[in-house]
C-alpha positions as CSV (number, residue, x, y, z in Angstrom):
1,M,-15.2,-10.0,-5.7
2,H,-12.8,-7.7,-7.2
3,I,-10.6,-5.9,-4.8
4,L,-8.1,-2.7,-6.0
5,M,-4.8,-2.5,-4.5
6,I,-3.2,1.0,-5.0
7,G,0.8,1.2,-4.7
8,D,2.5,3.6,-2.4
9,V,0.9,7.3,-2.6
10,V,3.5,10.2,-2.8
11,G,2.8,13.1,-1.2
12,R,-0.2,16.2,-2.8
13,P,0.0,15.0,-6.5
14,G,-0.4,11.1,-5.5
15,R,-3.4,12.4,-3.3
16,K,-5.0,14.1,-6.0
17,V,-4.3,11.8,-8.7
18,T,-6.2,9.3,-6.5
19,T,-9.3,11.7,-5.6
20,D,-9.3,12.8,-9.7
21,L,-8.9,9.0,-11.1
22,L,-10.2,6.8,-8.3
23,P,-14.0,7.4,-8.3
24,D,-14.2,6.6,-12.3
25,L,-11.7,4.0,-11.8
26,R,-14.0,2.1,-9.2
27,T,-16.5,2.0,-11.3
28,E,-15.2,1.1,-14.3
29,L,-13.2,-2.2,-12.7
30,G,-16.5,-3.0,-10.7
31,A,-14.1,-2.8,-7.2
32,D,-15.8,-3.8,-4.2
33,L,-12.6,-2.8,-2.2
34,V,-10.3,-0.2,-2.6
35,I,-7.1,-0.7,-0.6
36,A,-4.6,1.6,-0.7
37,N,-0.9,1.8,0.8
38,G,-0.1,5.3,2.5
39,E,3.4,5.4,3.8
40,N,4.2,8.5,1.7
41,A,0.7,9.8,1.3
42,A,1.9,13.2,3.9
43,G,4.5,15.4,2.1
44,G,6.4,11.8,0.8
45,M,6.7,10.5,4.4
46,G,4.2,9.4,6.6
47,I,0.4,9.6,7.1
48,S,-1.4,12.7,8.7
49,A,-5.1,12.7,9.7
50,Q,-5.7,14.7,6.4
51,A,-4.4,13.5,4.2
52,A,-5.8,10.0,5.0
53,E,-9.3,11.6,5.1
54,Q,-8.5,13.0,1.5
55,L,-8.1,9.6,0.2
56,F,-11.3,7.9,1.9
57,D,-13.3,10.9,0.7
58,A,-11.5,9.6,-2.6
59,G,-13.2,6.2,-2.4
60,V,-10.3,4.2,-1.0
61,D,-11.4,2.0,2.0
62,V,-8.4,0.5,3.5
63,L,-4.8,2.9,4.1
64,T,-1.5,0.3,5.0
65,L,1.5,2.0,5.7
66,G,5.5,0.7,6.4
67,N,8.5,2.4,7.2
68,H,7.4,5.6,7.4
69,T,5.0,5.4,9.3
70,Y,5.3,7.5,12.4
71,R,7.3,9.7,10.6
72,Q,4.3,12.5,11.0
73,K,4.1,13.3,14.8
74,E,0.4,13.1,15.1
75,A,0.4,9.5,13.5
76,V,1.3,8.2,17.1
77,G,-2.7,9.3,18.2
78,F,-4.1,9.0,14.9
79,L,-3.7,5.5,14.8
80,D,-5.0,4.4,17.6
81,E,-7.7,6.4,16.6
82,C,-8.8,4.9,12.6
83,P,-9.5,1.3,12.4
84,L,-9.2,1.8,8.6
85,V,-5.5,2.8,8.8
86,V,-3.0,0.0,9.7
87,R,1.0,-0.5,10.1
88,P,3.1,-2.9,9.9
89,A,2.3,-5.7,12.3
90,N,5.5,-6.8,13.2
91,Y,6.1,-3.1,14.7
92,P,7.2,-4.7,18.3
93,P,4.1,-5.0,21.1
94,G,3.1,-1.4,22.6
95,A,3.9,0.8,19.2
96,P,0.7,2.7,18.1
97,G,-2.1,1.3,15.9
98,R,-3.2,-1.9,15.1
99,G,-1.3,-4.2,11.8
100,A,-5.1,-5.8,10.5
101,T,-8.2,-4.9,10.4
102,V,-11.8,-6.7,8.8
103,V,-14.3,-4.2,7.3
104,T,-17.0,-5.3,5.3
105,T,-18.2,-4.8,1.9
106,A,-21.4,-3.2,0.3
107,S,-22.1,-7.0,-0.8
108,A,-21.5,-7.9,3.0
109,E,-18.5,-10.2,2.7
110,N,-15.9,-9.4,5.2
111,V,-12.5,-8.8,4.3
112,A,-9.6,-8.7,6.1
113,V,-6.7,-6.5,5.2
114,I,-2.8,-7.1,7.1
115,N,0.4,-4.7,7.0
116,L,3.7,-6.6,7.1
117,M,7.7,-5.2,6.4
118,G,10.4,-6.8,5.7
119,R,13.8,-6.8,7.3
120,T,15.9,-6.9,4.5
121,F,17.9,-4.0,3.9
122,M,15.4,-1.7,6.0
123,D,14.2,-1.4,9.8
124,A,14.9,-4.1,12.6
125,I,11.7,-5.1,13.7
126,D,10.0,-8.0,14.6
127,C,9.7,-11.1,12.6
128,P,6.9,-11.0,9.6
129,F,6.5,-14.6,9.2
130,R,5.5,-14.8,12.8
131,A,3.3,-11.6,12.8
132,A,1.5,-13.3,9.9
133,D,1.0,-16.4,12.0
134,R,-0.5,-14.6,14.5
135,E,-2.6,-12.0,12.6
136,L,-4.0,-14.9,10.7
137,K,-5.1,-16.6,13.7
138,V,-7.4,-13.9,14.7
139,A,-8.5,-12.7,10.9
140,S,-9.3,-16.2,9.2
141,R,-12.1,-16.1,12.4
142,E,-13.7,-13.3,10.5
143,A,-13.1,-13.5,6.8
144,T,-12.1,-16.0,4.4
145,I,-10.9,-13.0,2.0
146,V,-7.3,-11.8,3.5
147,I,-5.1,-9.3,1.6
148,V,-1.5,-8.8,2.9
149,D,0.3,-5.8,1.8
150,M,3.7,-6.9,2.0
151,H,6.1,-3.5,2.8
152,A,9.6,-4.5,2.1
153,E,12.7,-3.9,0.1
154,A,13.9,-7.3,-0.9
155,T,12.5,-9.3,-4.2
156,S,13.2,-12.5,-2.1
157,E,11.5,-11.4,1.1
158,K,8.6,-10.6,-0.7
159,L,8.4,-13.9,-2.7
160,A,9.4,-15.9,0.6
161,M,6.0,-14.7,2.1
162,A,4.1,-15.3,-0.6
163,Y,5.2,-18.8,-0.5
164,Y,4.8,-19.1,3.3
165,L,1.2,-17.5,3.1
166,D,-0.1,-19.6,-0.2
167,G,-3.2,-21.5,0.8
168,R,-3.8,-19.2,3.6
169,V,-4.6,-16.1,1.9
170,S,-5.9,-14.6,-0.8
171,A,-3.2,-12.1,-1.5
172,V,0.1,-11.0,-0.7
173,L,1.3,-7.5,-2.4
174,G,4.5,-6.0,-2.7
175,T,4.8,-2.3,-1.8
176,H,7.7,0.1,-1.2
177,T,9.8,-0.1,-4.2
178,H,7.4,2.6,-6.5
179,V,8.3,0.6,-9.6
180,P,5.6,-1.5,-10.6
181,T,6.8,-5.1,-11.0
182,A,5.7,-7.5,-14.2
183,D,5.5,-10.7,-12.2
184,E,1.4,-11.0,-11.5
185,R,0.5,-14.5,-11.1
186,V,-1.7,-16.3,-8.8
187,F,0.0,-19.5,-6.7
188,P,-1.0,-22.8,-6.8
189,G,-2.5,-22.4,-3.2
190,G,-4.6,-19.5,-4.5
191,A,-2.5,-16.4,-3.2
192,A,-2.5,-13.7,-5.8
193,Y,0.4,-12.4,-6.4
194,V,3.0,-9.2,-7.7
195,T,6.5,-7.8,-6.4
196,D,5.3,-4.1,-6.3
197,C,2.3,-2.9,-7.1
198,G,4.2,0.5,-7.9
199,M,3.8,4.1,-7.3
200,T,0.9,6.5,-7.3
201,G,2.2,9.9,-7.9
202,P,4.6,12.4,-9.9
203,T,5.8,10.5,-13.1
204,D,9.0,13.0,-14.0
205,S,10.6,12.0,-10.8
206,I,12.7,9.3,-8.9
207,L,10.2,7.5,-7.2
208,G,8.5,10.9,-6.6
209,V,11.0,13.0,-6.0
210,R,12.7,15.8,-8.1
211,S,14.9,14.2,-10.1
212,E,17.5,16.9,-9.7
213,L,17.9,16.8,-6.4
214,I,18.4,12.5,-6.4
215,V,21.0,13.3,-9.4
216,Q,23.1,16.0,-7.0
217,R,22.9,13.9,-4.3
218,F,24.4,10.5,-6.0
219,L,27.3,13.0,-7.7
220,T,28.1,14.6,-4.4
221,G,27.0,12.5,-1.7
222,V,25.9,15.4,0.0
223,P,22.4,14.5,2.0
224,T,19.7,17.1,0.8
225,K,16.1,17.8,1.5
226,F,13.5,15.7,-0.5
227,Q,10.9,17.6,-2.5
228,I,8.1,16.0,-4.2
229,A,8.0,16.7,-8.0
230,G,5.4,18.7,-9.9
231,G,3.7,17.6,-13.6
232,P,1.5,14.8,-14.9
233,A,1.1,11.9,-12.2
234,V,0.1,8.4,-12.5
235,L,-2.2,5.9,-10.4
236,S,-0.6,2.5,-9.9
237,G,-1.8,-0.8,-9.0
238,V,-3.0,-4.5,-9.1
239,L,-6.8,-5.8,-9.2
240,V,-7.3,-9.2,-7.8
241,E,-10.4,-11.1,-8.5
242,V,-11.1,-13.3,-5.5
243,E,-13.8,-16.4,-5.0
244,D,-15.8,-15.5,-2.6
245,R,-17.0,-18.4,-1.6
246,T,-13.3,-20.1,-1.0
247,G,-11.4,-16.8,-0.7
248,R,-8.3,-18.0,-2.8
249,A,-7.6,-15.9,-6.3
250,V,-8.2,-16.4,-9.8
251,G,-7.1,-13.9,-11.5
252,I,-4.4,-10.4,-11.2
253,R,-3.6,-7.9,-13.5
254,R,-1.9,-4.4,-13.2
255,V,-3.9,-1.1,-13.5
256,T,-1.9,2.0,-14.4
257,R,-3.7,5.2,-15.3
258,T,-2.1,8.6,-15.8
259,A,-3.6,12.5,-14.8
260,N,-2.1,16.0,-14.7
261,A,-1.9,16.6,-11.3
262,G,0.0,20.2,-11.2
263,N,2.5,21.5,-10.1
264,A,3.0,20.3,-6.3
265,T,6.8,21.5,-5.7
266,A,5.4,24.4,-4.1
267,D,3.2,22.4,-1.5
268,P,4.2,18.9,-1.2
269,E,1.8,18.0,1.8
């Protein structure tokens, strides 16, 4: 089985490049399942029903989130209603949404997707390692293949999660920092790993935001409202090959495609 994980989709440019490229890319790669991190999909912060629908229409099967999960007001109700959008499982009890889901591919294979969020240099929420144990107890009853989106700032925390879950999951794939890393590999227990899948959004930017705004903030220390950049955009991610029978990964490689996403600064949503 081939599973494509798309890195953080940023605003309208990220959604557009996904819409433009994913249908053909899915065929080219023979992807049986497509997961995308959508925590920046609505205006660069959070998720909305409209943004999610656009990504699903483009061919995404499951959306994962992160520290911007609740930035859009509508997410509170929307997340409870959509089983194909998952937020970090280590949010405290009572938080809207779910931390994992199980989907069935066209070949009738069940795949579990678990979303976790790191705590180093990030919000103080519950332990992602304990949350992973909890979610795996349930997911392993329904699926042999388990994909984990580890949304975290610190490389060490992402690597620690991979070592912790190796032999129990098919992949631990990092998101959040928007910069693709060149450390993809398969651990001895069969878990594919990469520290960060990268960003799906405008290339002429700083992490998706207009570069002049970020430069000015560094120069002056004065906060400013972020605006999503326009121009060409990139789709970044990884393709993981997994044995159906064992759930062990046998390969992982980076995927990068570029396209012209148009000028999005006037309409960043």
